[in-house]
C-alpha positions, 0 to 999 in steps of 0.5 A: 217888980218884974214878977208882979208885972208879969203876973198882972199881964197874964191875969189880964189875958186870962180874964179876956181868955175866959170870957172868949172861952165861954163865948165860943161855947155859946157860939158852938151851941147856936151853930149846932142847933141851927144846923140841926134845925136847917137839916130838919126843915129842908133835909138838904145836905147842900143847905146845911153846908151853905151855913159853913160857906156863909161863915167862911166867905165874909171873913176872906172878903173883909179881913183887909179893911177890918185889919186896918180899922183894928190898927186905927181903933182901940182894940179892946173896944173893937172886941167889945163891939164885935162880940156885941154885934155877933150877939145881936145877930143871934138875938135876931134869929131868936126873935124871928123864930119865936115870932114864927117868921124864921126862914132859911135865908135869914140864917144865912144872913145872920151867920154872914153878919156874925162872921163879919163881926168875927173878922174884926174880933180875931185880929184884934184879939191876936194883936191885943195879946201882944200888948198884954202878955209878956213876950216870954209867955206868948207861946203858952198864952197861944197854947191856951187860945188853942185849948179854948178853940178845942174845948168848944167843939167838944162841949158845945155839941153835947150840951146843945143836944141836951138843951135843944130837947129841954129849952128848944132852939129859942132857949139855946140861942138865948143862952148864947146871948148870955155868953156874949154878955159875959165875954163883953163884961170880962173885956170891960174889966181890963185895959189893953194898952195902945201900941206905940208908933213905929217906923213901920206904922208911920210908913203904912199910914194914909187912906183906909185903902192904903192901910188895908193893902199895907198888910200885904206890903209888909208881908211881901217884903219879908220872905220868911213870913211870906213863906209861912203864910204860903205853907198855911194856905197849902195845909189848910186846903188839905185839912179842909178836904179831910174835914169834909170827907171824914164823915163819909170815910167812916159812915161807909164802913161803920155806924153814926155812933162810930163817927161820933166816937172818931170825931170826939177822939179827934177833939180830945187830940186837939185839946191835949195838943193845946194843953201841951202847947200851953204847958211847954210854950213850944220849941225854942226855934218855933219855925222848925216846930211849924214845919216839923209838926206840919210834916207829922200832921201830913203823916197823920192824914195819910194814916187815916187812909191806909185801912178801913179800920175804925180804931186806926182812923180814930188814932189818926184823927187824934194825931191829926188834930193833936198837931194843929195847936202846936202848929198854930201856937208856934206860928202865931207866936212868931208873928206876934214877936216879929210884926210891929205892934201898931200894924199887927191888926192889918198884917194879921188880917192879911195873914188870916185872909190868905191862910184861910182862902183855900178853905172854901175851895176845899169845901167845894171840891172835896165831894167831886174829888171823892165821888167823881175821881178817886172812888171809881179808881178803887172799885172792883175792876177800877183803874187802880184796883190791881195796883194800889188796891192790892195795898190799901184795899178796894171797894166802897170808901177806898177811893176816899182812903187813897185821897187821904193818902194823897192829901197827906203828902201835901203838908209833908212836901210843904213842910220839907220845902219850908225846912229846906228854904233858908228864909223860912227856916231862919225867919226868927233869926233874920227878922228882929223881934218887934217886942223887946219888953219882958212885960207891959206894966200898963196892962192891968185891970180897970173899973168896968165903967171905963169910957172908950178911948178915942179912935187912933188915926 
């Protein structure tokens, strides 16, 4: 019976996961094609970068409210409505384009709208996993989530490049619409049990504002979880800067083809890391995995800055992205196991808001840090040309290389601090599991015409 229930729970998860994978690929198609369209229309890198900024900002602002509503409502229907809303945003762009009325600002608004729906979808998806995946399989399930997150960036740009020249931008967006419909259909095929009320959920009940802030209250009362959150905010800053500066690091010494190769190799590294996490499930003490893999992540960033040599940068890119699924998978499993299921929506929303809050800052200051501070240090006769320059070289791009080395120290120091802090190192021992079942028998496929459950208060 236990084996049947386990298989049923994983089957439900895999149904949802496959729908989300297809949807991610569709979203990647539209993101790539719209980025190309904006750059072709404007020739402005700033206008291009504002697309990413338009996607990042709404989530940070809306996460607390979204998390509270996720805990109030049926999580399956939150996911369905979120995917539907994001699909309608893409459809609006397609209609404006076909009518000849599409403007740049329309794209920013549509991207912001899609990001707002995504703000509801992500915590609902993560919290739903807790209710349908047996606790002993959460590590592997989170590995599969990372596999999906890595497949989309690899497949979507290549596929979009082919589709844009054959069916134009309008066709690409319509393909994206089909993927949203597919994701919704997979969600209609399953049922996600509602969490039982816990003392934590009762304590956080009240007005929408009270419930929105309760996520922070919950985390702040648990120093181990708070330490994990701070660690991610720190390493996301370092990662954000490196993502912005990897293209100029490569393009200053090689061709765009070489850049494409480096990016592809990095994507393969992320895919392999996700596959390893899904097969392995992560170490028994996942907190040690988070900080240990974080240190290796920092070493990989430093490696990219040591020499202006494309093979070395490619290897560093592979290693850097390889560790990300392992770090994310271990961390997400800890949160799913330790946080009471009926407050996971708001807690996960606060977690993502704070962890991602440093990313827009990284995007904004990466360029000035490289051009205004680090590059001048290692030009010929620069302030560090006679010292650091003797080790890593001087000239164009070496300042960015030095910045990568400095950025790599950030996750290393943060990881060591996490290992030395007994509250973060022993977070899994100090906080009891909120999920005690081995499998949830209620997680089983249902008919596609199931009516939505009433909103939970």
